[in-house]
N, CA, C and O atoms as CSV, one atom per row, in Angstrom:
chain,resi,resn,atom,element,x,y,z
A,1,MET,N,N,0.829,-1.185,0.000
A,1,MET,CA,C,0.000,0.000,0.000
A,1,MET,C,C,0.878,1.255,0.000
A,1,MET,O,O,0.606,2.210,-0.727
A,2,THR,N,N,1.922,1.243,0.814
A,2,THR,CA,C,2.818,2.402,0.871
A,2,THR,C,C,3.508,2.620,-0.464
A,2,THR,O,O,3.621,3.750,-0.940
A,3,ASN,N,N,3.974,1.521,-1.071
A,3,ASN,CA,C,4.645,1.652,-2.369
A,3,ASN,C,C,3.719,2.263,-3.414
A,3,ASN,O,O,4.137,3.092,-4.222
A,4,LYS,N,N,2.477,1.851,-3.387
A,4,LYS,CA,C,1.501,2.384,-4.343
A,4,LYS,C,C,1.299,3.891,-4.116
A,4,LYS,O,O,1.255,4.670,-5.068
A,5,ALA,N,N,1.181,4.278,-2.870
A,5,ALA,CA,C,1.008,5.697,-2.547
A,5,ALA,C,C,2.229,6.496,-2.973
A,5,ALA,O,O,2.095,7.604,-3.493
A,6,LEU,N,N,3.419,5.945,-2.757
A,6,LEU,CA,C,4.636,6.647,-3.155
A,6,LEU,C,C,4.746,6.764,-4.674
A,6,LEU,O,O,5.223,7.774,-5.190
A,7,GLU,N,N,4.305,5.734,-5.383
A,7,GLU,CA,C,4.318,5.800,-6.846
A,7,GLU,C,C,3.383,6.899,-7.340
A,7,GLU,O,O,3.731,7.640,-8.260
A,8,HIS,N,N,2.197,7.011,-6.737
A,8,HIS,CA,C,1.253,8.066,-7.119
A,8,HIS,C,C,1.823,9.442,-6.762
A,8,HIS,O,O,1.692,10.395,-7.531
A,9,ALA,N,N,2.448,9.534,-5.603
A,9,ALA,CA,C,3.046,10.809,-5.198
A,9,ALA,C,C,4.136,11.213,-6.174
A,9,ALA,O,O,4.229,12.378,-6.560
A,10,GLU,N,N,4.964,10.251,-6.575
A,10,GLU,CA,C,6.021,10.535,-7.533
A,10,GLU,C,C,5.427,10.982,-8.865
A,10,GLU,O,O,5.941,11.901,-9.503
A,11,GLY,N,N,4.347,10.332,-9.280
A,11,GLY,CA,C,3.678,10.724,-10.522
A,11,GLY,C,C,3.155,12.151,-10.458
A,11,GLY,O,O,3.247,12.898,-11.432
A,12,ILE,N,N,2.611,12.523,-9.317
A,12,ILE,CA,C,2.107,13.894,-9.151
A,12,ILE,C,C,3.258,14.893,-9.201
A,12,ILE,O,O,3.162,15.931,-9.855
A,13,LEU,N,N,4.346,14.571,-8.506
A,13,LEU,CA,C,5.486,15.490,-8.502
A,13,LEU,C,C,6.148,15.598,-9.878
A,13,LEU,O,O,6.750,16.623,-10.198
A,14,ASP,N,N,6.038,14.543,-10.692
A,14,ASP,CA,C,6.644,14.551,-12.026
A,14,ASP,C,C,5.753,15.193,-13.094
A,14,ASP,O,O,6.175,15.325,-14.243
A,15,MET,N,N,4.527,15.593,-12.735
A,15,MET,CA,C,3.634,16.203,-13.719
A,15,MET,C,C,4.258,17.487,-14.263
A,15,MET,O,O,4.763,18.307,-13.496
A,16,PRO,N,N,4.224,17.663,-15.589
A,16,PRO,CA,C,4.760,18.910,-16.155
A,16,PRO,C,C,3.869,20.095,-15.760
A,16,PRO,O,O,2.651,19.970,-15.633
A,17,MET,N,N,4.507,21.223,-15.575
A,17,MET,CA,C,3.771,22.425,-15.158
A,17,MET,C,C,3.802,23.452,-16.281
A,17,MET,O,O,4.866,23.825,-16.775
A,18,ASP,N,N,2.627,23.896,-16.671
A,18,ASP,CA,C,2.501,24.936,-17.688
A,18,ASP,C,C,1.514,25.962,-17.145
A,18,ASP,O,O,0.323,25.682,-17.008
A,19,GLU,N,N,2.016,27.138,-16.841
A,19,GLU,CA,C,1.186,28.171,-16.220
A,19,GLU,C,C,0.021,28.621,-17.096
A,19,GLU,O,O,-0.931,29.224,-16.601
A,20,THR,N,N,0.090,28.339,-18.359
A,20,THR,CA,C,-0.979,28.779,-19.259
A,20,THR,C,C,-2.148,27.806,-19.293
A,20,THR,O,O,-3.214,28.163,-19.794
A,21,GLN,N,N,-1.990,26.597,-18.781
A,21,GLN,CA,C,-3.068,25.605,-18.793
A,21,GLN,C,C,-4.012,25.830,-17.615
A,21,GLN,O,O,-3.617,26.324,-16.560
A,22,GLU,N,N,-5.274,25.449,-17.831
A,22,GLU,CA,C,-6.264,25.556,-16.752
A,22,GLU,C,C,-5.925,24.629,-15.596
A,22,GLU,O,O,-6.300,24.898,-14.455
A,23,SER,N,N,-5.221,23.546,-15.879
A,23,SER,CA,C,-4.914,22.559,-14.837
A,23,SER,C,C,-3.737,22.970,-13.957
A,23,SER,O,O,-3.347,22.220,-13.062
A,24,PHE,N,N,-3.162,24.161,-14.199
A,24,PHE,CA,C,-2.003,24.591,-13.412
A,24,PHE,C,C,-2.324,24.682,-11.918
A,24,PHE,O,O,-1.564,24.184,-11.087
A,25,GLY,N,N,-3.443,25.314,-11.578
A,25,GLY,CA,C,-3.824,25.478,-10.164
A,25,GLY,C,C,-3.989,24.140,-9.449
A,25,GLY,O,O,-3.386,23.932,-8.396
A,26,PRO,N,N,-4.801,23.221,-10.003
A,26,PRO,CA,C,-4.946,21.925,-9.343
A,26,PRO,C,C,-3.630,21.143,-9.250
A,26,PRO,O,O,-3.387,20.447,-8.265
A,27,LYS,N,N,-2.794,21.262,-10.269
A,27,LYS,CA,C,-1.511,20.546,-10.229
A,27,LYS,C,C,-0.604,21.096,-9.137
A,27,LYS,O,O,0.034,20.329,-8.416
A,28,ILE,N,N,-0.541,22.412,-9.011
A,28,ILE,CA,C,0.333,22.995,-7.993
A,28,ILE,C,C,-0.183,22.663,-6.588
A,28,ILE,O,O,0.608,22.449,-5.670
A,29,ARG,N,N,-1.510,22.620,-6.424
A,29,ARG,CA,C,-2.070,22.243,-5.118
A,29,ARG,C,C,-1.778,20.775,-4.812
A,29,ARG,O,O,-1.476,20.425,-3.671
A,30,ALA,N,N,-1.868,19.919,-5.828
A,30,ALA,CA,C,-1.571,18.500,-5.631
A,30,ALA,C,C,-0.113,18.310,-5.245
A,30,ALA,O,O,0.198,17.537,-4.339
A,31,LYS,N,N,0.773,19.009,-5.925
A,31,LYS,CA,C,2.196,18.892,-5.608
A,31,LYS,C,C,2.485,19.391,-4.195
A,31,LYS,O,O,3.236,18.763,-3.449
A,32,THR,N,N,1.886,20.516,-3.836
A,32,THR,CA,C,2.074,21.059,-2.496
A,32,THR,C,C,1.573,20.078,-1.438
A,32,THR,O,O,2.220,19.882,-0.409
A,33,SER,N,N,0.440,19.475,-1.690
A,33,SER,CA,C,-0.127,18.505,-0.752
A,33,SER,C,C,0.783,17.294,-0.594
A,33,SER,O,O,1.005,16.822,0.521
A,34,VAL,N,N,1.308,16.792,-1.706
A,34,VAL,CA,C,2.210,15.637,-1.655
A,34,VAL,C,C,3.464,15.987,-0.867
A,34,VAL,O,O,3.900,15.216,-0.012
A,35,ILE,N,N,4.035,17.131,-1.149
A,35,ILE,CA,C,5.264,17.543,-0.460
A,35,ILE,C,C,5.015,17.675,1.036
A,35,ILE,O,O,5.820,17.207,1.841
A,36,THR,N,N,3.915,18.303,1.414
A,36,THR,CA,C,3.578,18.467,2.834
A,36,THR,C,C,3.410,17.112,3.521
A,36,THR,O,O,3.917,16.903,4.623
A,37,THR,N,N,2.703,16.205,2.874
A,37,THR,CA,C,2.468,14.887,3.450
A,37,THR,C,C,3.772,14.113,3.623
A,37,THR,O,O,4.004,13.508,4.669
A,38,VAL,N,N,4.614,14.133,2.606
A,38,VAL,CA,C,5.882,13.398,2.673
A,38,VAL,C,C,6.777,13.960,3.765
A,38,VAL,O,O,7.357,13.200,4.540
A,39,LEU,N,N,6.897,15.273,3.835
A,39,LEU,CA,C,7.760,15.876,4.850
A,39,LEU,C,C,7.214,15.649,6.263
A,39,LEU,O,O,7.991,15.412,7.188
A,40,SER,N,N,5.916,15.717,6.440
A,40,SER,CA,C,5.320,15.454,7.753
A,40,SER,C,C,5.554,14.018,8.185
A,40,SER,O,O,5.883,13.749,9.341
A,41,THR,N,N,5.381,13.099,7.245
A,41,THR,CA,C,5.599,11.686,7.553
A,41,THR,C,C,7.056,11.438,7.910
A,41,THR,O,O,7.346,10.707,8.857
A,42,GLN,N,N,7.980,12.040,7.158
A,42,GLN,CA,C,9.406,11.848,7.441
A,42,GLN,C,C,9.764,12.407,8.812
A,42,GLN,O,O,10.563,11.808,9.532
A,43,ALA,N,N,9.192,13.532,9.180
A,43,ALA,CA,C,9.455,14.113,10.494
A,43,ALA,C,C,8.983,13.173,11.605
A,43,ALA,O,O,9.667,13.013,12.617
A,44,LYS,N,N,7.817,12.552,11.419
A,44,LYS,CA,C,7.304,11.609,12.417
A,44,LYS,C,C,8.193,10.383,12.525
A,44,LYS,O,O,8.440,9.885,13.623
A,45,VAL,N,N,8.677,9.893,11.383
A,45,VAL,CA,C,9.571,8.729,11.379
A,45,VAL,C,C,10.857,9.064,12.123
A,45,VAL,O,O,11.326,8.275,12.943
A,46,ASP,N,N,11.427,10.230,11.840
A,46,ASP,CA,C,12.661,10.645,12.509
A,46,ASP,C,C,12.450,10.785,14.013
A,46,ASP,O,O,13.299,10.379,14.806
A,47,GLU,N,N,11.322,11.358,14.396
A,47,GLU,CA,C,11.015,11.531,15.822
A,47,GLU,C,C,10.895,10.170,16.522
A,47,GLU,O,O,11.375,9.993,17.641
A,48,THR,N,N,10.259,9.227,15.855
A,48,THR,CA,C,10.109,7.880,16.420
A,48,THR,C,C,11.470,7.209,16.576
A,48,THR,O,O,11.727,6.552,17.585
A,49,ARG,N,N,12.338,7.369,15.586
A,49,ARG,CA,C,13.690,6.795,15.681
A,49,ARG,C,C,14.445,7.379,16.857
A,49,ARG,O,O,15.086,6.644,17.609
A,50,LEU,N,N,14.379,8.692,17.027
A,50,LEU,CA,C,15.077,9.338,18.136
A,50,LEU,C,C,14.534,8.869,19.475
A,50,LEU,O,O,15.301,8.614,20.403
A,51,ARG,N,N,13.215,8.754,19.581
A,51,ARG,CA,C,12.594,8.314,20.826
A,51,ARG,C,C,13.020,6.888,21.136
A,51,ARG,O,O,13.313,6.566,22.287
A,52,ARG,N,N,13.057,6.033,20.125
A,52,ARG,CA,C,13.437,4.642,20.306
A,52,ARG,C,C,14.887,4.545,20.783
A,52,ARG,O,O,15.198,3.724,21.647
A,53,GLN,N,N,15.781,5.378,20.227
A,53,GLN,CA,C,17.180,5.368,20.629
A,53,GLN,C,C,17.328,5.773,22.087
A,53,GLN,O,O,18.107,5.170,22.823
A,54,SER,N,N,16.588,6.788,22.507
A,54,SER,CA,C,16.712,7.234,23.897
A,54,SER,C,C,16.143,6.192,24.854
A,54,SER,O,O,16.665,6.022,25.956
A,55,LEU,N,N,15.088,5.494,24.457
A,55,LEU,CA,C,14.528,4.448,25.308
A,55,LEU,C,C,15.457,3.245,25.373
A,55,LEU,O,O,15.546,2.598,26.416
A,56,ASP,N,N,16.147,2.934,24.290
A,56,ASP,CA,C,17.066,1.800,24.263
A,56,ASP,C,C,18.253,2.017,25.190
A,56,ASP,O,O,18.853,1.043,25.644
A,57,ARG,N,N,18.606,3.246,25.482
A,57,ARG,CA,C,19.750,3.543,26.333
A,57,ARG,C,C,19.392,3.520,27.824
A,57,ARG,O,O,20.286,3.491,28.670
A,58,LEU,N,N,18.121,3.533,28.146
A,58,LEU,CA,C,17.698,3.596,29.531
A,58,LEU,C,C,18.222,2.434,30.369
A,58,LEU,O,O,18.740,2.685,31.457
A,59,PRO,N,N,18.122,1.173,29.930
A,59,PRO,CA,C,18.659,0.077,30.762
A,59,PRO,C,C,20.149,0.223,31.049
A,59,PRO,O,O,20.588,-0.064,32.163
A,60,ALA,N,N,20.927,0.658,30.079
A,60,ALA,CA,C,22.364,0.838,30.289
A,60,ALA,C,C,22.626,1.948,31.300
A,60,ALA,O,O,23.515,1.830,32.142
A,61,LEU,N,N,21.853,3.023,31.216
A,61,LEU,CA,C,22.022,4.109,32.179
A,61,LEU,C,C,21.650,3.674,33.591
A,61,LEU,O,O,22.328,4.028,34.556
A,62,LEU,N,N,20.579,2.913,33.708
A,62,LEU,CA,C,20.185,2.421,35.030
A,62,LEU,C,C,21.239,1.483,35.608
A,62,LEU,O,O,21.503,1.523,36.809
A,63,ALA,N,N,21.839,0.648,34.780
A,63,ALA,CA,C,22.900,-0.249,35.247
A,63,ALA,C,C,24.093,0.568,35.726
A,63,ALA,O,O,24.695,0.239,36.749
A,64,LEU,N,N,24.438,1.614,35.010
A,64,LEU,CA,C,25.538,2.484,35.416
A,64,LEU,C,C,25.244,3.164,36.750
A,64,LEU,O,O,26.130,3.270,37.598
A,65,VAL,N,N,24.031,3.618,36.940
A,65,VAL,CA,C,23.636,4.240,38.213
A,65,VAL,C,C,23.768,3.235,39.350
A,65,VAL,O,O,24.286,3.567,40.417
A,66,ASN,N,N,23.306,2.017,39.129
A,66,ASN,CA,C,23.394,0.982,40.171
A,66,ASN,C,C,24.839,0.633,40.499
A,66,ASN,O,O,25.174,0.462,41.671
A,67,GLU,N,N,25.699,0.524,39.499
A,67,GLU,CA,C,27.114,0.234,39.735
A,67,GLU,C,C,27.773,1.348,40.538
A,67,GLU,O,O,28.539,1.095,41.468
A,68,THR,N,N,27.465,2.570,40.165
A,68,THR,CA,C,28.038,3.719,40.865
A,68,THR,C,C,27.546,3.769,42.306
A,68,THR,O,O,28.320,4.068,43.215
A,69,ALA,N,N,26.279,3.481,42.518
A,69,ALA,CA,C,25.710,3.503,43.868
A,69,ALA,C,C,26.368,2.454,44.751
A,69,ALA,O,O,26.547,2.687,45.947
A,70,LYS,N,N,26.731,1.311,44.196
A,70,LYS,CA,C,27.390,0.262,44.982
A,70,LYS,C,C,28.778,0.689,45.444
A,70,LYS,O,O,29.240,0.258,46.500
A,71,ARG,N,N,29.444,1.533,44.661
A,71,ARG,CA,C,30.795,1.967,45.011
A,71,ARG,C,C,30.813,3.127,46.002
A,71,ARG,O,O,31.859,3.429,46.575
A,72,LEU,N,N,29.699,3.763,46.206
A,72,LEU,CA,C,29.640,4.885,47.144
A,72,LEU,C,C,29.678,4.374,48.579
A,72,LEU,O,O,29.144,3.305,48.872
A,73,PRO,N,N,30.301,5.125,49.466
A,73,PRO,CA,C,30.325,4.698,50.871
A,73,PRO,C,C,28.924,4.769,51.474
A,73,PRO,O,O,28.088,5.579,51.074
A,74,THR,N,N,28.702,3.901,52.437
A,74,THR,CA,C,27.418,3.877,53.115
A,74,THR,C,C,27.304,5.100,54.015
A,74,THR,O,O,28.240,5.447,54.736
A,75,VAL,N,N,26.166,5.736,53.961
A,75,VAL,CA,C,25.928,6.917,54.792
A,75,VAL,C,C,25.224,6.451,56.058
A,75,VAL,O,O,24.204,5.764,56.009
A,76,LEU,N,N,25.793,6.843,57.191
A,76,LEU,CA,C,25.190,6.460,58.473
A,76,LEU,C,C,24.076,7.424,58.814
A,76,LEU,O,O,24.172,8.629,58.583
A,77,ASP,N,N,23.034,6.870,59.362
A,77,ASP,CA,C,21.926,7.677,59.814
A,77,ASP,C,C,22.225,8.116,61.236
A,77,ASP,O,O,22.223,7.288,62.147
A,78,HIS,N,N,22.481,9.399,61.445
A,78,HIS,CA,C,22.880,9.877,62.754
A,78,HIS,C,C,21.758,9.718,63.779
A,78,HIS,O,O,22.045,9.646,64.974
A,79,GLU,N,N,20.521,9.662,63.369
A,79,GLU,CA,C,19.417,9.474,64.299
A,79,GLU,C,C,19.336,8.034,64.789
A,79,GLU,O,O,18.822,7.771,65.877
A,80,ALA,N,N,19.841,7.111,63.990
A,80,ALA,CA,C,19.798,5.703,64.385
A,80,ALA,C,C,20.838,5.404,65.453
A,80,ALA,O,O,20.713,4.418,66.179
A,81,LEU,N,N,21.844,6.229,65.555
A,81,LEU,CA,C,22.905,5.992,66.533
A,81,LEU,C,C,22.423,6.391,67.875
A,81,LEU,O,O,23.160,6.276,68.855
């Protein structure tokens, strides 16, 4: 389905433009719509990739925090004494 949509989008973007034809307005609107849709979709894909990368690093960061916490000296509770 995506490939079909991309083929149609490519066909729209490849349409010749002649300002003297009546179809100029609809063609320019179609091209603008395709460009907007493609760029919006790409931005969402990039955002998802970035979010996934930051989530993938969370376990490693938590392990580092735990290792560091083990090496810290124990703090005595002065009220318990």
